[in-house]
C-alpha positions, 0 to 999 in steps of 0.5 A: 708473289704473282702479280702478273694478273694485275693488268696495268696496261689501260692506265696512263700512270701508276701511283703507289699509295704507301711508302713502306716495305710492300709499296717498295717491293711492288715498285721493284717488281711491277711490269709497268713503271711507277710514276710516284709514291703517295704517302699521308706522312708529309715527312716522307714527301721528297724521299725516293726509292730507286728513282721514284719520288714520294708525294704528299696527298696535296702534291699528288692531287695536283698532277693525278688524273682519272686516267691514272691508277692508285695501287694501295699497299698499306695493310690498314686499308680501312683507313686508306679507303676514306682518304681515297674517296675524299681526296681522289674521288675520280681516280681508280684504285686497287688493293695490292693484297687482292692480287697476291697469291702467297708465293715466296719472294726469294726470286723477286727484286729487292732494291731496298735491301730489306730483309727478305723474311720481313718483306715476305711477312709484310706481303703475307699480311697485306694479302690476308688483310686486303682479301678479308676487307674486300670479301667481308664474309668472315670476321678477320682482325689484322692484329691484336696486341696482348699485354703480358706485362706492365713491368719494363726493364727500361723507364722511358718517360715518354712511353706511348704505352704509359709504362712510366706511370705504373707504381706497382706494375704486374705480370699477367698470368699464363692462365689469364691470357689463355682464358681471355684469348680463347674467349676472344677467338670463339667469335673471330674467324682469324687473326693475322698476327698476335703481338706480345707486348709490355712493358718488356714481355720478357719481364714475365717469366711465363713468356715461353709458355705463353709463346707456346700457347699462341704458336699452336693456335690455328686461328693465328697466322703469326706471333710477333714478340717485341723486346728491347734487347735488355734480357737474354733469351733461353736458347734451348726454348728457341730451338723447338719453336715453329719458325714459320709462325714466329717473328721477333722485333728488337728495338735497339736503344744503344747503351740501354739495350745491354744484351741486344747482341746476345738476343739477336745472335740467339734468334739468328742461330736458331733461325727465328725471323728477326728484325733489329732496328733503332727506335722509330717514330717516337712522338710526344704521346705519353701524356694523360691529360683532360684536353676537354675536347668536343666530339668533333675534335675527338673525331678529327683526332681519331681520324688521323691517329696512327694507333687507332687500329692497334687493337689491344687485349687487356683485363678481359676487354678489347680496346682500340689502342694500347693507350686506352687499355693502359690509361683505363688500367691505371685509372688515369681516365674515367671508366667508360664502356665505350672505350672497349668491348668485353673480350667475349662479345658477339661477332657483330659487336666486335665488328662494329667496334673495330670497323665502324666507330668514329672515336672513343672517349679515351681520345679526350685524354690522349695527346694524339698520334698522327702520322706526321707528328714531330719526333722526339728524342727516344727513351729518355729515362726517368728515375721514378714513376710519373705522377698523374691524376687518378679517377675512381 
């Protein structure tokens, strides 16, 4: 990645907005010393990377000046820009992705010791998303979650995707997924990543055909497959995949993920880029309840939600998040056309829905997923589907 064209000499201090992979990488490779990180998640305040401390927004506001510069590193820049305009209105900022040029990271510094494949993946996403956001001449989506199964091999009572409520979960067929995605991409120029999710995607026996379909689609840069490490993979199918386009993410739930080692070894032996990690950021967000919120309260909840840009394709509709998609599929919330847009909507309708809305009616039934929400014990199992109120 060539960042030498990013001229930082005219600024007193450089602040990095976002304490993630891309932000740490830039701190490691910047020609000018970084003063502080800034992050909206107050739980990160006080942490550090290579001697550079993380500040909360309120902490940063006390010391930053108009002679300083903020480098934006989160992919979801559409969420960051309103915060910068509100909290740092007199401070200049630049989107890091605009200054990246697609080169690999093999020779760059990496003091975080993160997997270089995932640093590369994160920077590629950052480049495409920031350039698309700044130059709004084409309809570009950062990611779309494709629900290929409501079935899961685990029974987590606090699943934020609401799998714990399905009494008769089903798989979605290859033909349905193919048809709906082709309808979606008729009106979209490019999607950086398609994320295959469930439930557990490998509960769907057609998953390998589904992966094949997405790998040959020219409107997609990356395919990310999420798995909980419970189901062994077919080694012979992995050998022929396009490894430059495919990424696996394994969440290791310890004793519950009984085949994690087999899954990981199969992927590594076939040179598939893979991230293996423990459960992260589990919050009490697996609740469906009528909270009787006002529009103002729903706007406030939506504004701080970390899941509002997890666009989800399900049942012929595009939703803002998996909660809305599954809650409506379960009939756990009233059906409302404002919760989604048809998968074959016009570019103008998709753009308005993905960029301009202030909340969706489903927000009234969600407990919320703020960046600084308290974490809970992950993957506590339930013995049977959880009861909930159904709407006709």
